A tleap script that builds the chain and sets N, CA, C and O, in Angstrom:
source leaprc.protein.ff14SB
mol = sequence {
  NPRO SER LEU ALA ILE ASP PHE GLU MET PRO
  LEU ARG ILE ASP ARG VAL GLU LEU ALA GLN
  SER GLN PHE ARG ILE HIE PHE GLN ALA GLN
  ALA GLY ARG ALA TYR THR VAL GLU ARG ARG
  GLY LEU VAL GLU SER GLY THR TRP THR ALA
  ILE THR ASN LEU PRO THR GLN THR VAL ASN
  GLY PRO VAL VAL VAL TYR ASP PRO LYS THR
  GLU CILE
}
set mol.1.N position { -70.390 83.274 -31.417 }
set mol.1.CA position { -69.155 82.890 -30.759 }
set mol.1.C position { -69.310 82.954 -29.232 }
set mol.1.O position { -70.160 83.671 -28.703 }
set mol.2.N position { -68.474 82.193 -28.559 }
set mol.2.CA position { -68.473 82.231 -27.096 }
set mol.2.C position { -67.044 82.096 -26.591 }
set mol.2.O position { -66.164 81.602 -27.296 }
set mol.3.N position { -66.833 82.535 -25.383 }
set mol.3.CA position { -65.536 82.461 -24.733 }
set mol.3.C position { -65.743 81.844 -23.359 }
set mol.3.O position { -66.558 82.327 -22.573 }
set mol.4.N position { -65.008 80.781 -23.069 }
set mol.4.CA position { -65.079 80.145 -21.758 }
set mol.4.C position { -63.720 80.292 -21.086 }
set mol.4.O position { -62.683 79.998 -21.680 }
set mol.5.N position { -63.741 80.746 -19.855 }
set mol.5.CA position { -62.503 80.917 -19.094 }
set mol.5.C position { -62.636 80.122 -17.809 }
set mol.5.O position { -63.575 80.320 -17.038 }
set mol.6.N position { -61.685 79.217 -17.583 }
set mol.6.CA position { -61.624 78.493 -16.321 }
set mol.6.C position { -60.647 79.229 -15.418 }
set mol.6.O position { -59.488 79.428 -15.781 }
set mol.7.N position { -61.109 79.627 -14.257 }
set mol.7.CA position { -60.259 80.347 -13.321 }
set mol.7.C position { -60.331 79.654 -11.982 }
set mol.7.O position { -61.411 79.308 -11.502 }
set mol.8.N position { -59.182 79.455 -11.389 }
set mol.8.CA position { -59.129 78.832 -10.078 }
set mol.8.C position { -58.399 79.756 -9.123 }
set mol.8.O position { -57.351 80.312 -9.449 }
set mol.9.N position { -58.958 79.905 -7.962 }
set mol.9.CA position { -58.300 80.717 -6.949 }
set mol.9.C position { -57.006 80.023 -6.521 }
set mol.9.O position { -56.968 78.801 -6.386 }
set mol.10.N position { -55.964 80.798 -6.312 }
set mol.10.CA position { -54.724 80.174 -5.843 }
set mol.10.C position { -54.892 79.646 -4.416 }
set mol.10.O position { -55.773 80.077 -3.673 }
set mol.11.N position { -54.048 78.730 -4.068 }
set mol.11.CA position { -54.074 78.179 -2.711 }
set mol.11.C position { -53.837 79.293 -1.703 }
set mol.11.O position { -52.951 80.128 -1.885 }
set mol.12.N position { -54.615 79.301 -0.665 }
set mol.12.CA position { -54.441 80.290 0.396 }
set mol.12.C position { -53.985 79.575 1.653 }
set mol.12.O position { -54.651 78.656 2.129 }
set mol.13.N position { -52.870 79.989 2.180 }
set mol.13.CA position { -52.381 79.437 3.444 }
set mol.13.C position { -53.110 80.173 4.558 }
set mol.13.O position { -53.050 81.399 4.656 }
set mol.14.N position { -53.794 79.411 5.390 }
set mol.14.CA position { -54.582 79.996 6.475 }
set mol.14.C position { -53.724 80.416 7.663 }
set mol.14.O position { -53.974 81.443 8.292 }
set mol.15.N position { -52.715 79.611 7.958 }
set mol.15.CA position { -51.891 79.894 9.139 }
set mol.15.C position { -50.578 79.140 9.027 }
set mol.15.O position { -50.524 78.039 8.479 }
set mol.16.N position { -49.531 79.738 9.548 }
set mol.16.CA position { -48.252 79.046 9.724 }
set mol.16.C position { -47.842 79.238 11.174 }
set mol.16.O position { -48.135 80.265 11.785 }
set mol.17.N position { -47.168 78.246 11.711 }
set mol.17.CA position { -46.738 78.346 13.102 }
set mol.17.C position { -45.515 77.488 13.332 }
set mol.17.O position { -45.259 76.525 12.609 }
set mol.18.N position { -44.767 77.858 14.352 }
set mol.18.CA position { -43.628 77.068 14.794 }
set mol.18.C position { -43.958 76.596 16.200 }
set mol.18.O position { -44.058 77.404 17.123 }
set mol.19.N position { -44.127 75.292 16.364 }
set mol.19.CA position { -44.504 74.737 17.661 }
set mol.19.C position { -43.883 73.363 17.828 }
set mol.19.O position { -43.883 72.551 16.902 }
set mol.20.N position { -43.360 73.113 19.002 }
set mol.20.CA position { -42.788 71.803 19.322 }
set mol.20.C position { -41.770 71.367 18.270 }
set mol.20.O position { -41.790 70.224 17.814 }
set mol.21.N position { -40.882 72.285 17.889 }
set mol.21.CA position { -39.806 72.025 16.911 }
set mol.21.C position { -40.329 71.615 15.538 }
set mol.21.O position { -39.644 70.916 14.792 }
set mol.22.N position { -41.535 72.047 15.208 }
set mol.22.CA position { -42.108 71.774 13.893 }
set mol.22.C position { -42.662 73.055 13.293 }
set mol.22.O position { -43.273 73.872 13.981 }
set mol.23.N position { -42.433 73.211 11.991 }
set mol.23.CA position { -43.052 74.282 11.233 }
set mol.23.C position { -44.341 73.697 10.680 }
set mol.23.O position { -44.318 72.644 10.042 }
set mol.24.N position { -45.469 74.366 10.914 }
set mol.24.CA position { -46.769 73.831 10.503 }
set mol.24.C position { -47.443 74.789 9.527 }
set mol.24.O position { -47.486 75.998 9.755 }
set mol.25.N position { -47.965 74.235 8.445 }
set mol.25.CA position { -48.674 75.013 7.439 }
set mol.25.C position { -50.117 74.511 7.396 }
set mol.25.O position { -50.362 73.320 7.206 }
set mol.26.N position { -51.055 75.417 7.573 }
set mol.26.CA position { -52.482 75.086 7.578 }
set mol.26.C position { -53.116 75.662 6.314 }
set mol.26.O position { -52.929 76.841 6.010 }
set mol.27.N position { -53.860 74.845 5.580 }
set mol.27.CA position { -54.601 75.346 4.420 }
set mol.27.C position { -55.819 74.479 4.163 }
set mol.27.O position { -55.943 73.387 4.715 }
set mol.28.N position { -56.720 74.972 3.319 }
set mol.28.CA position { -57.940 74.256 2.964 }
set mol.28.C position { -57.710 73.502 1.654 }
set mol.28.O position { -57.446 74.118 0.622 }
set mol.29.N position { -57.807 72.197 1.691 }
set mol.29.CA position { -57.650 71.376 0.490 }
set mol.29.C position { -58.983 71.302 -0.239 }
set mol.29.O position { -60.049 71.393 0.370 }
set mol.30.N position { -58.901 71.136 -1.553 }
set mol.30.CA position { -60.104 70.993 -2.364 }
set mol.30.C position { -60.208 69.559 -2.869 }
set mol.30.O position { -59.213 68.956 -3.270 }
set mol.31.N position { -61.412 69.029 -2.845 }
set mol.31.CA position { -61.650 67.676 -3.359 }
set mol.31.C position { -61.231 67.610 -4.821 }
set mol.31.O position { -61.441 68.550 -5.588 }
set mol.32.N position { -60.637 66.485 -5.190 }
set mol.32.CA position { -60.214 66.270 -6.568 }
set mol.32.C position { -58.836 66.814 -6.887 }
set mol.32.O position { -58.404 66.750 -8.038 }
set mol.33.N position { -58.136 67.346 -5.898 }
set mol.33.CA position { -56.799 67.911 -6.120 }
set mol.33.C position { -55.761 67.190 -5.273 }
set mol.33.O position { -56.019 66.795 -4.136 }
set mol.34.N position { -54.588 67.033 -5.856 }
set mol.34.CA position { -53.433 66.524 -5.122 }
set mol.34.C position { -52.528 67.722 -4.821 }
set mol.34.O position { -52.575 68.726 -5.532 }
set mol.35.N position { -51.716 67.623 -3.786 }
set mol.35.CA position { -50.858 68.731 -3.376 }
set mol.35.C position { -49.443 68.241 -3.128 }
set mol.35.O position { -49.231 67.147 -2.604 }
set mol.36.N position { -48.476 69.069 -3.512 }
set mol.36.CA position { -47.073 68.867 -3.161 }
set mol.36.C position { -46.637 70.102 -2.401 }
set mol.36.O position { -46.796 71.220 -2.891 }
set mol.37.N position { -46.090 69.915 -1.209 }
set mol.37.CA position { -45.596 71.021 -0.401 }
set mol.37.C position { -44.078 70.935 -0.419 }
set mol.37.O position { -43.499 69.896 -0.105 }
set mol.38.N position { -43.432 72.058 -0.797 }
set mol.38.CA position { -41.973 72.091 -0.929 }
set mol.38.C position { -41.398 73.230 -0.099 }
set mol.38.O position { -42.109 74.149 0.308 }
set mol.39.N position { -40.090 73.148 0.142 }
set mol.39.CA position { -39.387 74.218 0.852 }
set mol.39.C position { -37.990 74.356 0.291 }
set mol.39.O position { -37.480 73.453 -0.373 }
set mol.40.N position { -37.373 75.501 0.566 }
set mol.40.CA position { -35.954 75.707 0.278 }
set mol.40.C position { -35.435 76.738 1.252 }
set mol.40.O position { -36.208 77.493 1.841 }
set mol.41.N position { -34.138 76.769 1.419 }
set mol.41.CA position { -33.508 77.621 2.430 }
set mol.41.C position { -33.638 79.106 2.171 }
set mol.41.O position { -33.773 79.887 3.113 }
set mol.42.N position { -33.600 79.512 0.909 }
set mol.42.CA position { -33.703 80.925 0.549 }
set mol.42.C position { -34.826 81.115 -0.466 }
set mol.42.O position { -35.005 80.292 -1.362 }
set mol.43.N position { -35.562 82.178 -0.325 }
set mol.43.CA position { -36.668 82.431 -1.247 }
set mol.43.C position { -36.147 82.658 -2.657 }
set mol.43.O position { -36.740 82.170 -3.620 }
set mol.44.N position { -35.029 83.402 -2.794 }
set mol.44.CA position { -34.530 83.806 -4.098 }
set mol.44.C position { -33.816 82.714 -4.878 }
set mol.44.O position { -33.777 82.758 -6.108 }
set mol.45.N position { -33.257 81.747 -4.191 }
set mol.45.CA position { -32.445 80.746 -4.902 }
set mol.45.C position { -32.377 79.451 -4.108 }
set mol.45.O position { -32.778 79.373 -2.947 }
set mol.46.N position { -31.857 78.451 -4.780 }
set mol.46.CA position { -31.694 77.152 -4.138 }
set mol.46.C position { -32.620 76.116 -4.743 }
set mol.46.O position { -33.470 76.414 -5.582 }
set mol.47.N position { -32.430 74.913 -4.296 }
set mol.47.CA position { -33.213 73.784 -4.793 }
set mol.47.C position { -34.419 73.565 -3.896 }
set mol.47.O position { -34.309 73.585 -2.670 }
set mol.48.N position { -35.579 73.354 -4.526 }
set mol.48.CA position { -36.781 73.033 -3.770 }
set mol.48.C position { -36.744 71.566 -3.354 }
set mol.48.O position { -36.372 70.695 -4.141 }
set mol.49.N position { -37.135 71.302 -2.109 }
set mol.49.CA position { -37.203 69.949 -1.572 }
set mol.49.C position { -38.636 69.669 -1.150 }
set mol.49.O position { -39.250 70.477 -0.453 }
set mol.50.N position { -39.168 68.535 -1.567 }
set mol.50.CA position { -40.544 68.181 -1.201 }
set mol.50.C position { -40.619 67.830 0.282 }
set mol.50.O position { -39.825 67.032 0.781 }
set mol.51.N position { -41.566 68.424 0.968 }
set mol.51.CA position { -41.864 68.060 2.355 }
set mol.51.C position { -42.823 66.883 2.351 }
set mol.51.O position { -42.648 65.920 3.099 }
set mol.52.N position { -43.844 66.970 1.497 }
set mol.52.CA position { -44.826 65.897 1.396 }
set mol.52.C position { -45.580 65.983 0.075 }
set mol.52.O position { -45.659 67.046 -0.541 }
set mol.53.N position { -46.120 64.874 -0.343 }
set mol.53.CA position { -47.027 64.792 -1.477 }
set mol.53.C position { -48.347 64.254 -0.950 }
set mol.53.O position { -48.429 63.115 -0.490 }
set mol.54.N position { -49.368 65.078 -1.022 }
set mol.54.CA position { -50.686 64.650 -0.556 }
set mol.54.C position { -51.451 64.069 -1.730 }
set mol.54.O position { -51.496 64.687 -2.794 }
set mol.55.N position { -52.051 62.901 -1.570 }
set mol.55.CA position { -52.804 62.302 -2.673 }
set mol.55.C position { -54.039 63.132 -3.002 }
set mol.55.O position { -54.376 64.064 -2.272 }
set mol.56.N position { -54.701 62.802 -4.076 }
set mol.56.CA position { -55.927 63.497 -4.463 }
set mol.56.C position { -56.920 63.435 -3.312 }
set mol.56.O position { -57.225 62.362 -2.792 }
set mol.57.N position { -57.419 64.605 -2.921 }
set mol.57.CA position { -58.320 64.702 -1.785 }
set mol.57.C position { -59.731 64.275 -2.194 }
set mol.57.O position { -60.187 64.575 -3.297 }
set mol.58.N position { -60.405 63.579 -1.300 }
set mol.58.CA position { -61.760 63.108 -1.600 }
set mol.58.C position { -62.831 64.100 -1.142 }
set mol.58.O position { -63.964 64.062 -1.623 }
set mol.59.N position { -62.468 64.992 -0.208 }
set mol.59.CA position { -63.407 66.000 0.293 }
set mol.59.C position { -62.673 67.327 0.494 }
set mol.59.O position { -61.449 67.358 0.616 }
set mol.60.N position { -63.429 68.410 0.525 }
set mol.60.CA position { -62.863 69.708 0.898 }
set mol.60.C position { -62.625 69.703 2.393 }
set mol.60.O position { -63.434 69.162 3.147 }
set mol.61.N position { -61.524 70.297 2.836 }
set mol.61.CA position { -61.312 70.370 4.270 }
set mol.61.C position { -59.925 70.818 4.644 }
set mol.61.O position { -59.054 70.965 3.787 }
set mol.62.N position { -59.717 71.038 5.937 }
set mol.62.CA position { -58.443 71.549 6.417 }
set mol.62.C position { -57.339 70.495 6.339 }
set mol.62.O position { -57.572 69.300 6.520 }
set mol.63.N position { -56.136 70.983 6.065 }
set mol.63.CA position { -54.942 70.139 6.024 }
set mol.63.C position { -53.861 70.846 6.832 }
set mol.63.O position { -53.737 72.069 6.769 }
set mol.64.N position { -53.087 70.089 7.583 }
set mol.64.CA position { -51.925 70.623 8.282 }
set mol.64.C position { -50.724 69.805 7.839 }
set mol.64.O position { -50.722 68.578 7.942 }
set mol.65.N position { -49.696 70.501 7.341 }
set mol.65.CA position { -48.457 69.844 6.927 }
set mol.65.C position { -47.400 70.194 7.962 }
set mol.65.O position { -47.252 71.358 8.336 }
set mol.66.N position { -46.669 69.194 8.422 }
set mol.66.CA position { -45.650 69.360 9.439 }
set mol.66.C position { -44.267 69.209 8.805 }
set mol.66.O position { -44.034 68.308 8.000 }
set mol.67.N position { -43.352 70.114 9.185 }
set mol.67.CA position { -41.959 70.028 8.732 }
set mol.67.C position { -41.075 70.268 9.951 }
set mol.67.O position { -41.225 71.286 10.628 }
set mol.68.N position { -40.156 69.345 10.243 }
set mol.68.CA position { -39.277 69.556 11.394 }
set mol.68.C position { -38.492 70.846 11.240 }
set mol.68.O position { -38.055 71.183 10.140 }
set mol.69.N position { -38.314 71.558 12.322 }
set mol.69.CA position { -37.554 72.807 12.307 }
set mol.69.C position { -36.098 72.481 11.949 }
set mol.69.O position { -35.487 71.592 12.542 }
set mol.70.N position { -35.559 73.210 10.977 }
set mol.70.CA position { -34.161 73.042 10.596 }
set mol.70.C position { -33.484 74.396 10.628 }
set mol.70.O position { -34.112 75.417 10.349 }
set mol.71.N position { -32.232 74.407 10.961 }
set mol.71.CA position { -31.443 75.632 10.968 }
set mol.71.C position { -30.860 75.847 9.595 }
set mol.71.O position { -30.421 74.900 8.943 }
set mol.72.N position { -30.855 77.089 9.153 }
set mol.72.CA position { -30.280 77.434 7.850 }
set mol.72.C position { -28.882 77.934 8.037 }
set mol.72.O position { -28.215 78.281 7.062 }
savepdb mol mol.pdb
quit
């Protein structure tokens, strides 16, 4: 008998910043994966809203997602 386990590291956000009225999220994308970045006003509750949908990446590399600063 054998056991195979596929394990993937969760996405790691490298940096977040607020600059020029934009919230910026920096992370490393992996080739062969698509990404959806979402936000909501409160961590505990509320509806998630998509900021962007990134298509399947062709190479590994850095990604920066921009979201205009909004007041809650």
